[in-house]
N, C-alpha and C positions, 0 to 999 in steps of 0.2 A: 207087641209091646207091653200088652196087658200082663203076660205071664211075667215078663222082666221086672214089672213093677211089683206084682205079688211076691216074686222072689227077693226083691230088695226089701220091701216091707218085712218080709220073714227075717231077713239077715239082720235089719235094723232092730227089730223086735227081739231077736235072739242076744244080741249085744246089750241091749237095754236090760233085758231079764239078768243077764250075767253080771253087768257093772253097775246097773241102778243109775247110769247116766242118762238124762233126758234123750229123747229121740230127736229133738230138734237140732242138735249139735252133730247128730250124724246124718239124718234125714236130708236136712236142706243142702249141704253141700253134694250129696249124692245125687239130688235131683238137678243140681246146676251143672255138675261137671260130668257125670255119667250120662244124663239123659237131655242134657243142654235146655233145660226149662230156663225161661228169664228169672233172675233173682226174686222179682216181686210175686211171681205165681208160685215158686217154689216156697216162699215165706208164708203167704196167705193160705196155701193148701195145708202146710205143715203145721200152721197154728190151729186149724180145725181138727187136724189128725191129732194133735196133742191133747186137745180139749176132750175128745171122745175117749182116747185111749186111758187118760188119767183118772176119768170118772169112776171106772171100776176101783181103782185103787183107793180112792177116798172113801167108796162105799165100805171097804173092808177096814180100813183105819178108823172110821167114825162108827160103824155099826158094830165090829168085832172087837177092835183093840181100844176104842175111846181114846184115840191118840191124836186128837185134833184140838189144838188150842184156838177156838174160834175168836177170842178177843184179840190174839195177834193177827188172825186171818183178817178181821175186820178193820184193823189199824193200818195193815199193809195195803188193803184193798181201797181205803180212803186216799192213799197216794197213788196206787198203780191204775185203777180203772178210769179215773177222769183224765190222766197223763195219756192213758191208752187211747182215748177218744180224741183228746186234741191233737195226738200224734197222727192219727188218721185223717183229721181235717186239714192238718199241715200238708200231708202228702197229697190229699185230693186238691187244695190249693195249688200247690206245685204243678200238679199235672194240668190244672185248668189254664194256668198262664203260660203252658208249654214247656215248663221245665223238665229236665230229664231226671227222674227219680231212681233209676237203676243203679247209677253211680252211688248215690247216697245209701240205698239199701245194701248195697254190695259191701261198702267200706263199713257200715254198721255191722253187717253180718261177720266181716273179719275181726273187727274189734271184740265181738260177743265170743267168738269162737276162741281168741286168744285168752281172753278172761276165763272162759269156761275150762281151758286146759289148766291154767293156773289154779282155778278152783278145785279141780279134780285132786291136784296134789296137796293142796292146802288143807283140804277137807281129811285127808288121810293123817296129816299131821295134827290137826285139832283133835280127832277122834282118839288118837294115840296118847297124845300128851295132856288131854284134859280130863279130869275125873267127871264122868257122867252121873249126875244126880237125878234121880227120878222126882219129879216135882208131884207132890200130893195135892197141892191148890190147884184151882183153875187159873189163876193168875201167875204166870211164870215170872220168876226173878229176872230182871233186866240189868244191863250192864251200866247203863248212863243215868239212873236214878231219875231226878226231876225231868230231864230232857228225854226219857225213854220213849214217850210217846211220839214227840215230833221226830226224833231220829228213826222210829219204826216208818212213821207216814213217809219220811223223806226217802228212806229205803225203798219202800214200794213205788214211790214215783220214779225213781231212777229205773227200777226194774220194769215199770210200765212202759216207758219209752224205749228201752233196750229190747225188751221182747216183742213189741209191736213192730219195731223196725227190722228185727232180724229172725225172730221166731225161735232165738237161742237165749238161754239163762234162765227161764222159768224153773228149771230142775237144779242144775249144778250150782248157779249162782244164788238162786233163792234159798237153798239149803245153806249155803255158806253165810249169807247174810243172816239168817236166823240163828245159826249157831255162834256168830259173833255177837248179835244183839241180845240172845238170852243164853248165855253159857251154861246155865244149871238147868236147861230144859233136856229132857231125855232124848236119845237119839231116835227111838221110835216116834215120839211126838214131833221132832224136828221134821221127820219125813212126812208124816201125816199132815201137818200144818203147811208145809210148803206145796204138797199135793193140793190141798183145799184151796189154796190162795192161788195156784196156777190155773186151775179150771176155769173160774170166771175171766181171768185175765187173758187167757189164750182163746176163750170163747168170744169175748168182745173183740179183742184184735183180729181174730179170724172173720168175724161177721164184718167188720170194718173193711178188711181187705177184699171179702166177697163182694161188697158194695162197690168196690173199685175195678171189679173185674178180675181179681187176682188170685181166684180159686179154681182148680180144675176138678170137678166132682168125680168124673171118671176115674182120674188119678187117685183121688181120695179113697174110692171104695176099693180099688185094687191094692192100695197100701194097707187099708184096715183087714183086708181078707188074709193077707200075708203075716201082718205084724202081730195079731191077737194071738195065734198059736205060737209064733217065734217068741212072744215074752213069756208065755206059760212055760215052754220048754227051758228057755234060758233061766228063768227063776229056780226050776229044778236043778239045771246043771251047775248053776253058780257055785254051790258049796265045793264042787270038785275041782274048780279051777283056781289057782293061787292068785288072790287079788293083788298081792305085792308086785307081781309079774305084769298082770294084765293093765292095771290103771296107768302107770308110767308110759306104756306102749300107746294106749289110747290117747293120754294127754299129749304125747309128742306128735301123734298124727294130726289132732285137732290144732295144735299150735302150727304146725306147716301148712294146714290147710288156711288158717285164719290168716298167716302172712301173706299167702297167695292172694287171697281177696283184698287185703289192705294194699298190696303193692302192685295189683295188676291195673 
């Protein structure tokens, strides 16, 4: 089965490299449906998987491209990190009093996948119809004026709960949130900022799930062995595959999987 995990990691990494969609929306359903892992274990393992695989991306964006808006990262983290910790404590409390959390995690996973499917389609529309202006200043121009800071913190808080419950949303939903909040931020900076915010969020959420016994480290290692070369190959192949064809197909698959999680 370790070979199967490695191949699955490679396949997901390949799709992530080609489409840019976060691995959580692909990896977690794969672990649940193909390998019959409990949703909680799939979520916990995938969160640490995401934290590790995204680190290299941020290193490139910050070190090479200087494309991380650390102010926005900080504001979103003020909302997301405490809510992630609170969500872990809520799950732990429910487990302590004997409540079944699998159903709650499964439902949250379904909702997150449906939202991610919509985000994949909306992102294409936003990027196509919105003029992208590269910001020369450190502080990006926001959409909401005086309430921009509270709006950014609130958005981070929502992502903190959703990502901790489902391991899905730190990529696609985070990108859409930043695009909506900061419409004049360059696409490159949006991606870099989203990655930089996702790392501490997925790491804290993953460590929280680890404390609850929801991480399979043998599985994690196998997935990493397969995914890292998959992402590298996918990134080089992406230019040869038409995005207009691939993204709607991927969104449709995620939507169907999300509906299955919600209705089961």
